[in-house]
N, C-alpha and C positions, 0 to 999 in steps of 0.2 A: 285750516285746511277743510275743504268741502269733501265730505264722504261721497264718492261717486260710483254710479253703476256703468261699467263700460258696455255699450251696445254691442261691440265686436264687429259691427258692420263696417267694412273698410271705408275710411274717409269720414265716417259720422262722428267719431269721437274727437277728431281733430276740430271740427266746426263747433263742438260742444265744449271745447277746452278740457277734454279728459273724460266726458261722459254725463249721464243724467244724475243729478243730485239724488241721493238715496231717499226713498219714500215719496218722491214726486209722482204725480198722476199726470201723464202726458196725453193730450188729445192729438191723435195722428189723423189728420183731415185731408180729404181729397176726393176727387171725382172717381167715376169708374175707370178701371184699368191703370190706375196710377201706381200700384204696387203696395197698397196698404196692408193687405193680408201677409204678403211676402216679408215685408219689413217686420211685421209682429212675429211671425214664424221664426225668422232669422234671430230676432232679439231673444226669444225664448231658448232656441237651440243654443246660441252662443253662452247663455247662462248655464245651461246644463253641462256644457263642456268646461265651464269654470267652476263647477261644483254648486251652482245655485239653482235649486229645484224651482219648477214653474207650473202654472196653471193656464190653460187656454180655455176661454169660454166661447163656444160655438153657438152663435145666435142666427147665422144666415146660411150655414152649411152643415150637412150631416157629419158627424164626428168621424165616420169612416173615411169620408172624402177629404176631411182635414188631414188626416194621417197620411193619405196618399199623396195630397198636394206637397206635404212636407218632405216625404221620401223621394219625390221627383228631384229635389235639390240635394239629395243625400243626407236629409235630416230625418232619420228613422228613429221616432221616439218611443217605440214599443218597448224596448229593453229598459228604458228609463221608467216607463210605466210599470213594468214588472218589478222594478227595484223600489217603487214607492217614491220616485223622485219627481215624476211629472204626471199631471192629470188632466184630462179633458172633460170639462162640464158640458153636457148635452143640454143645450137650451134651444134645441131646434126641433127635435122629433116629438117632444111631449111624451116620449116613452113608447111611441107607436112603431111596430115593426120588429122583426126578429133580431136584426143587428142592434137596435136600440135597447133591447132587452139585456144585452151583454155589457151595456155601459154602467159603470159604477155610480157616476154622479149625473142624475137626470132631473131636470126642471120640468115637472108635469104640466105647468102652465107658464110658458115663457113670457106671458104679459104681466105676470105677478111678480113685481120687482122685489117684494119682501121675500118671496119664496126663492127667487134667483139668488139673492144675497145670502140666505141661509145655506143654500147648497154650496155656494162659492166659499163661504166661510169654512164650511166642513172640509172641502177639498184643499183649501190653503193650509189648514191646520194639520190635515193628514200628511201632506207632503212637505210641510214646513217651507212652503213656497217664499221665494225672495223676488220672483218676478211674475207678473200677470199680464195677459193680454185678453181684451174683450173685443170680438168682432162680430157685429158692430154695435156699439152703444146706441147709435141712432135708432136701431130697431125698437128699442125700448120706449121711445117717445115719438115715433113717427106719426102716429095718429093724433098725439096730443102734444104738440110743439111747446105748449106753455109749461110742460113739466121737464123740459130739457135741462134747465140749470138745476132744478131740485134733485133730479135723478143723478146727475154727474156729482152733485155735492154729497149725496148720500153714499155713492160708490166710493168717493174720495175719502170719506170719513172711515169707511170699512177698510179700504185697501191700505191707506196710510197707517191707520191704527193697528193693522196687523203686520206692519213693517215691510210691505211690499213695495216695489217701484214698478209702476203699471203703464201699459199703453192701452188707451181707449180709442179704437178705430172709429172714425166719424165720417159718415157718407155726406157728400155734397153733390149737387148736380154739376154738369160740365161748365155751365155758365155762372154758378153761384160764387160770390165773393166772400161769403161768410165761412163759418167753421162747423156747420151742421146742427144748428139749433140756437134759438135766442138765449143769450147769457152764458153759453157754455164756455166761452173764452174767458170769462171772469172766474168760473168755477175751477177750471183746470190749472195746475201749476206751470204747465208748458204746453206749447202748441207748435207741431211740425206740420207744415202743409206740403203736400205732394201734388205737382201739377203736370199736365200733359198738354202742350201747346202745339198747334199746327203751324209750321213755318215752311212756306215754299213747297207745300205738298208732303212735308215730312213732319213726324211727331217728335218733339223734343220733351224729354223728362227733366224736371228740375225739382228742387226742394228748397224751402226757406224755413228757418226757425223764427217764428213770430215772437215767441217769448219762452223763457225758461227761468223759473224762479230759483234763486240760489246760486246762479252763476251767470258770468258773461258768456256770450256765444256770438258766432258770426252773424253779421247783419246783412249778409249777402246772399243772393240766390245762387245755388250750386247745381250743376248738371249731375245727373246719375244714370246708371244703367242697370237693367236687370239681366243677369247672366245665368248660366246653368248652375252656378254656385251661389246665386242670390244677388243681392244689391251691392253695388260699388258706387259710392259717392266721390265725385271729383272735387275734393276740398280746396285744391289749388286752382280751380277754374270758376268763373263767374258767368252766369247767364244774364244778359241785359235785355230786358223786354220794353220796347217802346214802339216807335213806328215800325221798326224792324227788329228781329231778335238776333243777338250775336252771342257767341261763346268765346270768352277771353281767357 
């Protein structure tokens, strides 16, 4: 039996045949507006509700804004923070600003991957985290793409070694076919790709699991929606993209 971590995202665990294998490091790849951050928030929140502490690493947004974004879906993490069950690692502000001074876990130089990992380790151990999300890992090697695979491998060793099941958000451009950096697809245990395609003047959201080490998974592209309660994946429907797009 594979020990799995349920995402709790409606429809997602069905196409994962029960959830993400524990200790896997999953690359969540997609272009702008595809719902990557919401997916990672929802994954962490559902973990908290199931008694699994979590850590969120904010590399592209102020930690205060992260909490506001989560609360808009009804996911208010502040009480879990007070209980020592959830932590936000501030790798965005470099400790600059009044709000940043109130943060407990601050990476003073976000470009220093070694420093980031040290702060991340501290946060994981303090809250005994079982789930981690980093948004976005691409920020760490944007200026030096050659370091992409090495950076993901380094994070994988730390995250898996500490027993967490983790989501690494990876940015790609609208037209890019890859996963956000050379070699990252080989370094990650799993890849979930979120897409937004224009069809007859309408944007269609879909996702596909490119790989997931340790489990079989759906090989089909499934439509999903972002609602006021988060993401819903329609596991019983398939998006077919060819000369024309259809949902069946």
